[in-house]
C-alpha positions as a Markdown table, in Angstrom:
| # | Residue | x | y | z |
|---|---|---|---|---|
| 1 | Unk | -4.3 | -19.2 | -106.8 |
| 2 | Unk | -3.1 | -18.7 | -103.3 |
| 3 | Unk | -6.4 | -17.1 | -102.3 |
| 4 | Unk | -8.5 | -19.8 | -103.7 |
| 5 | Unk | -6.5 | -22.5 | -101.9 |
| 6 | Unk | -6.7 | -20.4 | -98.7 |
| 7 | Unk | -10.5 | -20.4 | -99.0 |
| 8 | Unk | -10.3 | -24.2 | -98.8 |
| 9 | Unk | -8.3 | -24.0 | -95.6 |
| 10 | Unk | -5.0 | -24.8 | -97.3 |
| 11 | Unk | -2.4 | -24.4 | -94.6 |
| 12 | Unk | 0.4 | -24.8 | -97.3 |
| 13 | Unk | -1.0 | -21.8 | -99.2 |
| 14 | Unk | -1.0 | -19.8 | -96.2 |
| 15 | Unk | 2.6 | -20.7 | -95.3 |
| 16 | Unk | 3.6 | -19.9 | -98.9 |
| 17 | Unk | 2.0 | -16.7 | -98.8 |
| 18 | Unk | 3.6 | -15.8 | -95.5 |
| 19 | Unk | 7.0 | -16.7 | -96.8 |
| 20 | Unk | 6.6 | -14.6 | -100.0 |
| 21 | Unk | 5.4 | -11.5 | -98.3 |
| 22 | Unk | 6.5 | -11.4 | -94.7 |
| 23 | Unk | 9.9 | -9.7 | -95.0 |
| 24 | Unk | 8.6 | -7.0 | -97.5 |
| 25 | Unk | 5.7 | -6.4 | -95.3 |
| 26 | Unk | 7.9 | -5.9 | -92.2 |
| 27 | Unk | 10.2 | -3.6 | -94.1 |
| 28 | Unk | 7.1 | -1.6 | -95.2 |
| 29 | Unk | 5.9 | -1.3 | -91.7 |
| 30 | Unk | 9.3 | -0.1 | -90.7 |
| 31 | Unk | 8.8 | 2.9 | -92.9 |
| 32 | Unk | 6.0 | 3.9 | -90.6 |
| 33 | Unk | 6.9 | 2.4 | -87.1 |
| 34 | Unk | 10.5 | 2.6 | -86.1 |
| 35 | Unk | 10.5 | -0.5 | -83.8 |
| 36 | Unk | 11.2 | -3.8 | -85.6 |
| 37 | Unk | 9.3 | -6.0 | -83.0 |
| 38 | Unk | 6.3 | -3.8 | -83.3 |
| 39 | Unk | 6.4 | -4.1 | -87.2 |
| 40 | Unk | 6.7 | -7.9 | -86.9 |
| 41 | Unk | 3.7 | -7.9 | -84.5 |
| 42 | Unk | 1.7 | -5.8 | -87.0 |
| 43 | Unk | 2.5 | -8.0 | -89.9 |
| 44 | Unk | 1.7 | -11.1 | -87.8 |
| 45 | Unk | -1.7 | -9.5 | -87.0 |
| 46 | Unk | -2.3 | -9.0 | -90.6 |
| 47 | Unk | -1.7 | -12.6 | -91.4 |
| 48 | Unk | -3.7 | -13.7 | -88.4 |
| 49 | Unk | -6.7 | -11.7 | -89.7 |
| 50 | Unk | -6.3 | -13.2 | -93.2 |
| 51 | Unk | -6.4 | -16.6 | -91.8 |
| 52 | Unk | -9.3 | -16.0 | -89.6 |
| 53 | Unk | -11.3 | -14.3 | -92.4 |
| 54 | Unk | -10.1 | -16.6 | -95.2 |
| 55 | Unk | -13.5 | -17.8 | -96.1 |
| 56 | Unk | -14.9 | -14.4 | -96.6 |
| 57 | Unk | -12.0 | -12.7 | -98.3 |
| 58 | Unk | -12.9 | -10.7 | -101.4 |
| 59 | Unk | -9.8 | -9.1 | -102.6 |
| 60 | Unk | -10.3 | -6.9 | -105.6 |
| 61 | Unk | -6.7 | -5.7 | -106.1 |
| 62 | Unk | -3.5 | -7.7 | -106.0 |
| 63 | Unk | -2.8 | -9.8 | -103.0 |
| 64 | Unk | 0.4 | -7.8 | -102.3 |
| 65 | Unk | -1.6 | -4.4 | -102.5 |
| 66 | Unk | -4.1 | -5.8 | -100.1 |
| 67 | Unk | -1.5 | -6.9 | -97.6 |
| 68 | Unk | 0.3 | -3.6 | -97.8 |
| 69 | Unk | -3.0 | -1.7 | -97.2 |
| 70 | Unk | -3.6 | -4.0 | -94.2 |
| 71 | Unk | -0.1 | -3.4 | -92.7 |
| 72 | Unk | -0.6 | 0.4 | -93.4 |
| 73 | Unk | -3.9 | 0.4 | -91.5 |
| 74 | Unk | -2.6 | -1.6 | -88.5 |
| 75 | Unk | 0.4 | 0.9 | -88.4 |
| 76 | Unk | -1.9 | 3.8 | -88.4 |
| 77 | Unk | -3.9 | 2.3 | -85.6 |
| 78 | Unk | -0.7 | 1.8 | -83.6 |
| 79 | Unk | 0.2 | 5.4 | -84.1 |
| 80 | Unk | -3.2 | 6.6 | -83.0 |
| 81 | Unk | -2.9 | 4.4 | -79.8 |
| 82 | Unk | 0.5 | 5.9 | -79.1 |
| 83 | Unk | -0.8 | 9.4 | -79.7 |
| 84 | Unk | -3.6 | 8.8 | -77.2 |
| 85 | Unk | -1.3 | 7.3 | -74.7 |
| 86 | Unk | 1.2 | 10.3 | -75.0 |
| 87 | Unk | -1.6 | 12.8 | -74.6 |
| 88 | Unk | -2.8 | 11.0 | -71.5 |
| 89 | Unk | 0.6 | 10.7 | -70.1 |
| 90 | Unk | 1.3 | 14.4 | -70.7 |
| 91 | Unk | -2.0 | 15.5 | -69.2 |
| 92 | Unk | -1.4 | 13.3 | -66.2 |
| 93 | Unk | 2.1 | 14.7 | -65.6 |
| 94 | Unk | 0.8 | 18.3 | -65.8 |
| 95 | Unk | -1.9 | 17.6 | -63.4 |
| 96 | Unk | 0.4 | 15.8 | -60.9 |
| 97 | Unk | 2.9 | 18.6 | -61.0 |
| 98 | Unk | 0.0 | 21.1 | -60.1 |
| 99 | Unk | -0.8 | 19.1 | -57.0 |
| 100 | Unk | 0.0 | 20.3 | -53.5 |
| 101 | Unk | 2.2 | 18.1 | -51.3 |
| 102 | Unk | -0.9 | 16.9 | -49.4 |
| 103 | Unk | -2.8 | 16.2 | -52.6 |
| 104 | Unk | 0.2 | 14.3 | -54.1 |
| 105 | Unk | 0.4 | 12.2 | -51.0 |
| 106 | Unk | -3.3 | 11.3 | -51.4 |
| 107 | Unk | -2.7 | 10.7 | -55.0 |
| 108 | Unk | 0.3 | 8.5 | -54.2 |
| 109 | Unk | -1.8 | 6.5 | -51.7 |
| 110 | Unk | -4.6 | 6.1 | -54.2 |
| 111 | Unk | -2.3 | 5.1 | -57.0 |
| 112 | Unk | -0.7 | 2.4 | -54.6 |
| 113 | Unk | -4.2 | 1.2 | -53.8 |
| 114 | Unk | -5.2 | 0.8 | -57.4 |
| 115 | Unk | -1.9 | -0.9 | -58.2 |
| 116 | Unk | -2.5 | -3.4 | -55.3 |
| 117 | Unk | -6.1 | -4.1 | -56.5 |
| 118 | Unk | -4.8 | -4.7 | -60.1 |
| 119 | Unk | -2.2 | -7.1 | -58.7 |
| 120 | Unk | -4.8 | -8.9 | -56.9 |
| 121 | Unk | -6.7 | -9.7 | -60.1 |
| 122 | Unk | -6.5 | -13.2 | -61.6 |
| 123 | Unk | -3.9 | -13.3 | -64.4 |
| 124 | Unk | -6.6 | -13.4 | -67.0 |
| 125 | Unk | -8.5 | -10.5 | -65.6 |
| 126 | Unk | -5.3 | -8.5 | -65.2 |
| 127 | Unk | -4.2 | -9.1 | -68.8 |
| 128 | Unk | -7.7 | -8.3 | -70.1 |
| 129 | Unk | -7.8 | -5.1 | -67.9 |
| 130 | Unk | -4.3 | -4.0 | -69.2 |
| 131 | Unk | -5.2 | -4.6 | -72.9 |
| 132 | Unk | -8.3 | -2.5 | -72.3 |
| 133 | Unk | -7.0 | 0.3 | -70.2 |
| 134 | Unk | -3.4 | 0.6 | -71.1 |
| 135 | Unk | -3.3 | -0.5 | -74.7 |
| 136 | Unk | -6.7 | 1.0 | -75.3 |
| 137 | Unk | -7.9 | -2.0 | -77.3 |
| 138 | Unk | -11.5 | -2.5 | -78.1 |
| 139 | Unk | -13.3 | -5.4 | -76.6 |
| 140 | Unk | -13.4 | -7.2 | -80.0 |
| 141 | Unk | -9.7 | -6.8 | -80.5 |
| 142 | Unk | -9.0 | -8.1 | -76.9 |
| 143 | Unk | -11.2 | -11.1 | -77.6 |
| 144 | Unk | -9.5 | -11.8 | -80.8 |
| 145 | Unk | -6.1 | -11.4 | -79.3 |
| 146 | Unk | -6.8 | -13.6 | -76.2 |
| 147 | Unk | -9.1 | -16.2 | -78.1 |
| 148 | Unk | -12.1 | -15.6 | -75.9 |
| 149 | Unk | -15.6 | -14.2 | -76.5 |
| 150 | Unk | -16.4 | -10.6 | -76.2 |
| 151 | Unk | -18.7 | -11.6 | -73.4 |
| 152 | Unk | -15.8 | -12.9 | -71.5 |
| 153 | Unk | -13.8 | -9.8 | -72.0 |
| 154 | Unk | -16.9 | -7.8 | -70.6 |
| 155 | Unk | -17.1 | -10.1 | -67.7 |
| 156 | Unk | -13.4 | -9.8 | -66.9 |
| 157 | Unk | -13.4 | -6.0 | -67.2 |
| 158 | Unk | -16.5 | -5.7 | -65.0 |
| 159 | Unk | -14.9 | -7.8 | -62.2 |
| 160 | Unk | -11.7 | -5.8 | -62.4 |
| 161 | Unk | -13.6 | -2.6 | -62.1 |
| 162 | Unk | -15.7 | -3.7 | -59.2 |
| 163 | Unk | -12.7 | -4.9 | -57.3 |
| 164 | Unk | -10.8 | -1.7 | -58.1 |
| 165 | Unk | -13.8 | 0.4 | -57.1 |
| 166 | Unk | -14.3 | -1.6 | -53.8 |
| 167 | Unk | -10.5 | -1.1 | -53.0 |
| 168 | Unk | -10.6 | 2.7 | -53.4 |
| 169 | Unk | -13.9 | 3.2 | -51.5 |
| 170 | Unk | -12.2 | 5.2 | -48.8 |
| 171 | Unk | -10.6 | 7.5 | -51.4 |
| 172 | Unk | -13.9 | 8.5 | -53.2 |
| 173 | Unk | -14.3 | 11.8 | -51.4 |
| 174 | Unk | -10.7 | 12.7 | -51.7 |
| 175 | Unk | -10.7 | 11.8 | -55.4 |
| 176 | Unk | -13.6 | 14.1 | -56.0 |
| 177 | Unk | -11.7 | 17.0 | -54.2 |
| 178 | Unk | -8.6 | 16.5 | -56.1 |
| 179 | Unk | -10.5 | 16.3 | -59.4 |
| 180 | Unk | -12.4 | 19.4 | -58.6 |
| 181 | Unk | -9.2 | 21.3 | -57.8 |
| 182 | Unk | -7.5 | 20.1 | -61.0 |
| 183 | Unk | -10.3 | 21.1 | -63.4 |
| 184 | Unk | -11.6 | 24.3 | -61.8 |
């Protein structure tokens, strides 16, 4: 009944569905992800996706099972993102600790230059760049979150990368030397 009304753009059906299932879904997400705010974001993302795909929804199980599976998938995606981030941070720390004082100084200067370049981006470009490079979201996910086209995301990332590359031009040779020493 709710699904049929939802396919006809019934805001009331959506609100009713949200009220019926929201708390249970947040509690379910909490069995996978410990932070309540993250669980709430995940559940809201599931409901956002349902609303945006309401016309094409073809649920062959119960609505509750469908929602639980959606929450579970979003939670697993979050755990994968965290795992990638943790591995990257661990590897970065290990490499930084292996640097000589001179190399660390150069790395520090480079990091400052990159941070300054990122700070000089427009707010939209900075947010898009952050979602791509820090949160590791796909362009489609970024576009959905920001309410822009994938092409806009591509353009913003391209502009950000060009600006960053231009600002670190003087460090290119030094970067190559550091990378060579780290991985050889």
